C-alpha positions as a Markdown table, in Angstrom:
| # | Residue | x | y | z |
|---|---|---|---|---|
| 1 | Met | -15.7 | -5.4 | -4.6 |
| 2 | Asp | -12.4 | -7.5 | -5.5 |
| 3 | Ser | -12.6 | -11.3 | -4.5 |
| 4 | Thr | -14.9 | -12.7 | -1.8 |
| 5 | Pro | -13.3 | -13.6 | 1.4 |
| 6 | Gly | -14.3 | -16.9 | 0.9 |
| 7 | Asp | -11.9 | -17.6 | -1.8 |
| 8 | Phe | -9.2 | -16.9 | 0.5 |
| 9 | Asn | -8.2 | -18.4 | 4.1 |
| 10 | Ile | -8.6 | -15.0 | 5.9 |
| 11 | Pro | -7.4 | -16.4 | 9.5 |
| 12 | Glu | -4.3 | -17.9 | 8.0 |
| 13 | Leu | -3.4 | -14.6 | 6.0 |
| 14 | Lys | -4.0 | -12.0 | 9.1 |
| 15 | Ala | -2.1 | -14.7 | 11.2 |
| 16 | Lys | 1.0 | -14.9 | 8.7 |
| 17 | Leu | 0.8 | -10.8 | 8.1 |
| 18 | Leu | 0.7 | -10.1 | 11.9 |
| 19 | Ala | 3.9 | -12.6 | 12.5 |
| 20 | Leu | 5.6 | -10.9 | 9.8 |
| 21 | Leu | 4.5 | -7.4 | 11.3 |
| 22 | Gly | 5.5 | -8.3 | 14.7 |
| 23 | Glu | 6.0 | -4.6 | 16.4 |
| 24 | Asp | 4.4 | -3.1 | 14.1 |
| 25 | Ala | 1.2 | -5.2 | 14.2 |
| 26 | Lys | -1.1 | -2.1 | 14.7 |
| 27 | Ile | -1.0 | -1.1 | 11.2 |
| 28 | Tyr | -2.7 | -4.5 | 10.1 |
| 29 | Pro | -4.9 | -4.0 | 7.2 |
| 30 | Asn | -8.4 | -4.2 | 8.4 |
| 31 | Arg | -10.0 | -2.8 | 5.3 |
| 32 | Ile | -7.9 | -4.4 | 3.0 |
| 33 | Glu | -8.9 | -7.8 | 4.5 |
| 34 | Gln | -12.4 | -7.1 | 4.3 |
| 35 | Thr | -12.7 | -5.4 | 1.3 |
| 36 | Phe | -9.6 | -6.5 | -1.2 |
| 37 | Pro | -8.6 | -9.8 | 0.3 |
| 38 | Arg | -6.8 | -10.6 | -2.7 |
| 39 | Ile | -4.2 | -7.7 | -2.6 |
| 40 | Leu | -4.2 | -8.9 | 1.1 |
| 41 | Asp | -2.9 | -12.5 | 0.2 |
| 42 | Arg | -0.5 | -10.8 | -2.4 |
| 43 | Ile | 1.0 | -8.6 | 0.6 |
| 44 | Val | 1.5 | -11.7 | 2.7 |
| 45 | Ala | 3.3 | -13.4 | 0.0 |
| 46 | Leu | 5.7 | -10.6 | -1.0 |
| 47 | Trp | 6.3 | -9.8 | 2.6 |
| 48 | Gly | 10.2 | -9.2 | 3.1 |
| 49 | Lys | 10.7 | -9.7 | -0.6 |
| 50 | Pro | 11.9 | -6.5 | -2.7 |
| 51 | Gly | 8.7 | -7.0 | -5.0 |
| 52 | Leu | 6.4 | -6.2 | -2.4 |
| 53 | Asp | 7.5 | -2.3 | -2.7 |
| 54 | Ala | 6.9 | -2.2 | -6.6 |
| 55 | Tyr | 3.5 | -3.8 | -6.0 |
| 56 | Leu | 2.5 | -1.2 | -3.4 |
| 57 | Asp | 3.7 | 1.5 | -5.7 |
| 58 | Glu | 2.0 | 0.3 | -8.3 |
| 59 | Leu | -1.4 | 0.2 | -6.3 |
| 60 | Met | -1.1 | 3.6 | -4.9 |
| 61 | Ile | 0.0 | 5.6 | -8.2 |
| 62 | Ala | -2.8 | 5.3 | -11.0 |
| 63 | Ser | -1.4 | 4.3 | -14.0 |
| 64 | Arg | -4.1 | 3.7 | -16.1 |
| 65 | Pro | -6.8 | 6.4 | -17.0 |
| 66 | Gly | -10.4 | 6.3 | -15.5 |
| 67 | Arg | -9.4 | 4.7 | -12.5 |
| 68 | Gln | -11.4 | 5.7 | -9.3 |
| 69 | Gly | -8.7 | 4.7 | -6.6 |
| 70 | Phe | -9.1 | 3.2 | -3.3 |
| 71 | Pro | -11.3 | 4.5 | -0.7 |
| 72 | Asp | -9.6 | 6.9 | 1.7 |
| 73 | Asp | -8.9 | 4.6 | 4.8 |
| 74 | Val | -7.9 | 1.4 | 2.2 |
| 75 | Ala | -5.1 | 4.0 | 0.5 |
| 76 | Met | -3.7 | 5.1 | 4.0 |
| 77 | Glu | -3.5 | 1.3 | 5.2 |
| 78 | Leu | -1.7 | 0.7 | 1.7 |
| 79 | Phe | 0.7 | 3.6 | 2.5 |
| 80 | Arg | 1.8 | 2.6 | 6.2 |
| 81 | Leu | 2.2 | -0.7 | 4.8 |
| 82 | Ser | 4.4 | 0.9 | 1.9 |
| 83 | Asn | 6.1 | 2.8 | 4.8 |
| 84 | Cys | 6.7 | 0.0 | 7.1 |
| 85 | His | 8.3 | -2.4 | 4.4 |
| 86 | Ser | 10.5 | 0.3 | 3.0 |
| 87 | Ala | 11.7 | 0.7 | 5.9 |
| 88 | Leu | 13.4 | -2.9 | 5.8 |
| 89 | Gly | 15.5 | -1.5 | 3.1 |
| 90 | Leu | 14.9 | -4.3 | 0.5 |
| 91 | Thr | 14.7 | -1.9 | -2.4 |
| 92 | Lys | 17.2 | 0.2 | -3.1 |
| 93 | Gln | 15.8 | 4.0 | -3.8 |
| 94 | Thr | 17.3 | 5.7 | -6.3 |
| 95 | Asn | 15.8 | 9.0 | -6.4 |
| 96 | Gly | 13.3 | 8.8 | -3.5 |
| 97 | Phe | 9.6 | 8.4 | -3.2 |
| 98 | Gly | 6.8 | 10.4 | -2.9 |
| 99 | Trp | 7.3 | 14.5 | -2.2 |
| 100 | Ala | 11.1 | 13.8 | -1.7 |
| 101 | Gly | 12.4 | 16.2 | -4.3 |
| 102 | Ile | 9.7 | 18.7 | -3.6 |
| 103 | Glu | 10.8 | 21.6 | -1.2 |
| 104 | Asp | 7.4 | 22.6 | -0.3 |
| 105 | Ala | 5.1 | 19.7 | -0.9 |
| 106 | Glu | 2.1 | 21.3 | -0.1 |
| 107 | Met | 2.2 | 24.1 | -2.0 |
| 108 | His | 3.0 | 21.5 | -4.8 |
| 109 | Arg | 0.0 | 19.6 | -4.2 |
| 110 | Lys | -2.3 | 22.5 | -4.4 |
| 111 | Glu | -1.3 | 23.6 | -7.5 |
| 112 | Phe | -1.4 | 19.8 | -8.9 |
| 113 | Thr | -4.8 | 19.8 | -7.7 |
| 114 | Lys | -5.7 | 23.3 | -9.6 |
| 115 | Val | -4.2 | 21.9 | -12.7 |
| 116 | Gln | -5.7 | 18.6 | -12.6 |
| 117 | Lys | -9.5 | 20.3 | -12.0 |
């Protein structure tokens, strides 16, 4: 568990992010709200700024050894928020992201998984 929800004004954060998401309110991160309120607070603070793209990338890519990563539902919420925010075009993408440079991403993922085991 990240921080306790009592450390943050969750209703206020939720209202702000829903307003920021506008038409995309359906991707509101309920699990992040419940489990990682500190992350929700940071997302709200950075929404509409180039720094959010970098922050979400840091969360989604493990840079420290021994990290377990997020539960699948939280990871999916981060991914959806990242896609939505990057669509605003605030951060210049120099070389794509994710699997952009891989012709057969599924095959590459399977090979990568074999190597990791």
